[in-house]
C-alpha positions as CSV (number, residue, x, y, z in Angstrom):
1,M,-3.2,47.2,56.3
2,A,-2.7,50.1,54.2
3,E,-2.7,49.3,50.8
4,T,0.7,50.5,49.1
5,P,0.8,50.8,45.7
6,R,3.6,47.8,46.0
7,R,1.4,45.7,47.3
8,Q,-1.4,46.3,44.7
9,E,0.9,46.4,42.2
10,G,1.8,42.8,43.3
11,L,-1.7,41.7,43.3
12,Q,-2.2,42.7,39.9
13,R,0.3,40.8,38.8
14,V,-0.5,37.5,40.4
15,Q,-3.9,38.0,38.8
16,I,-2.6,38.4,35.4
17,G,-0.3,35.6,35.9
18,L,-3.3,33.2,37.4
19,T,-5.6,34.1,34.5
20,G,-2.6,33.4,32.1
21,L,-2.7,30.1,33.1
22,A,-6.3,29.1,33.9
23,G,-6.5,30.2,30.1
24,V,-3.5,27.7,29.6
25,V,-5.4,25.3,31.1
26,L,-8.2,25.9,29.5
27,L,-6.6,25.8,25.9
28,V,-5.1,22.5,26.5
29,G,-8.8,20.5,27.8
30,L,-10.3,21.9,24.8
31,A,-7.4,20.5,22.5
32,N,-7.5,17.1,24.2
33,I,-12.0,17.1,23.7
34,V,-11.0,17.8,20.4
35,I,-7.7,15.2,19.8
36,D,-10.0,12.9,21.7
37,K,-13.1,13.1,19.7
38,A,-11.0,12.8,16.5
39,R,-9.7,9.7,17.6
40,I,-12.9,8.2,18.2
41,D,-14.5,8.6,14.8
42,D,-12.1,7.5,13.6
43,S,-12.0,4.1,15.1
44,A,-15.8,3.9,14.3
45,L,-15.0,4.7,10.2
46,P,-14.9,1.3,8.3
47,P,-10.6,0.6,7.5
48,P,-10.1,1.9,4.0
49,T,-10.6,-0.5,1.5
50,V,-7.4,-2.0,-1.2
51,P,-9.0,-2.0,-4.7
52,T,-8.6,-5.5,-5.9
53,L,-9.9,-7.5,-9.3
54,E,-13.4,-8.3,-9.6
55,L,-15.0,-11.2,-9.1
56,N,-15.0,-12.9,-11.8
57,A,-11.9,-12.4,-12.8
58,V,-9.8,-15.9,-13.5
59,A,-6.6,-15.7,-11.1
60,P,-3.4,-14.9,-13.7
61,K,-2.1,-19.1,-14.6
62,E,1.5,-17.3,-14.8
63,P,1.6,-13.9,-13.4
64,L,5.5,-13.5,-14.4
65,A,4.3,-13.7,-18.5
66,E,1.3,-10.5,-17.5
67,L,4.2,-8.9,-16.1
68,G,6.3,-9.2,-19.5
69,V,9.2,-10.9,-17.8
70,Q,8.7,-14.4,-18.8
71,P,6.5,-15.8,-22.1
72,A,3.5,-17.6,-21.0
73,P,3.9,-21.5,-22.5
74,E,1.2,-20.5,-25.6
75,Q,2.9,-17.6,-26.3
76,A,6.6,-19.0,-26.4
77,P,8.6,-18.8,-29.9
78,V,9.3,-21.6,-31.5
79,V,12.5,-21.4,-33.4
80,P,12.0,-23.4,-36.7
81,D,15.3,-24.5,-36.9
82,L,14.7,-27.1,-33.9
83,Q,11.1,-28.6,-36.2
84,P,11.0,-31.5,-38.4
85,D,11.1,-31.1,-42.0
86,P,7.7,-31.4,-42.8
87,N,8.6,-32.9,-46.3
88,L,11.2,-35.3,-44.5
89,K,9.3,-39.0,-45.3
90,K,11.3,-41.3,-43.1
91,P,13.3,-40.9,-40.4
92,M,17.0,-39.8,-40.5
93,D,18.3,-41.2,-37.4
94,Q,18.5,-44.6,-38.8
95,D,21.0,-45.9,-41.3
96,L,20.0,-46.4,-44.9
97,Q,20.3,-50.1,-46.0
98,P,19.6,-51.5,-49.2
99,P,16.0,-52.9,-49.1
100,E,16.8,-56.8,-48.9
101,P,14.7,-58.2,-52.3
């Protein structure tokens, strides 16, 4: 069979197409290997650590007070009007009666 220029051109196009297809398959395979290797390396790493309080630190008794939302009981403001008068000698909730002789 005589090689015609048209037949040679067709074979050359098929060769170029197959070479391009093989190159794409190789690139996809290489990318897959790299991604699998990255996943294996990620699973070998320990999980990320979260900063925590010191081991000797005491847990807060009033977390809202530490945030400034609510005053702690020892820091509660004292209203002076509600405190008894220090100069008061006897209770004032009793009726005043004259002392009996």
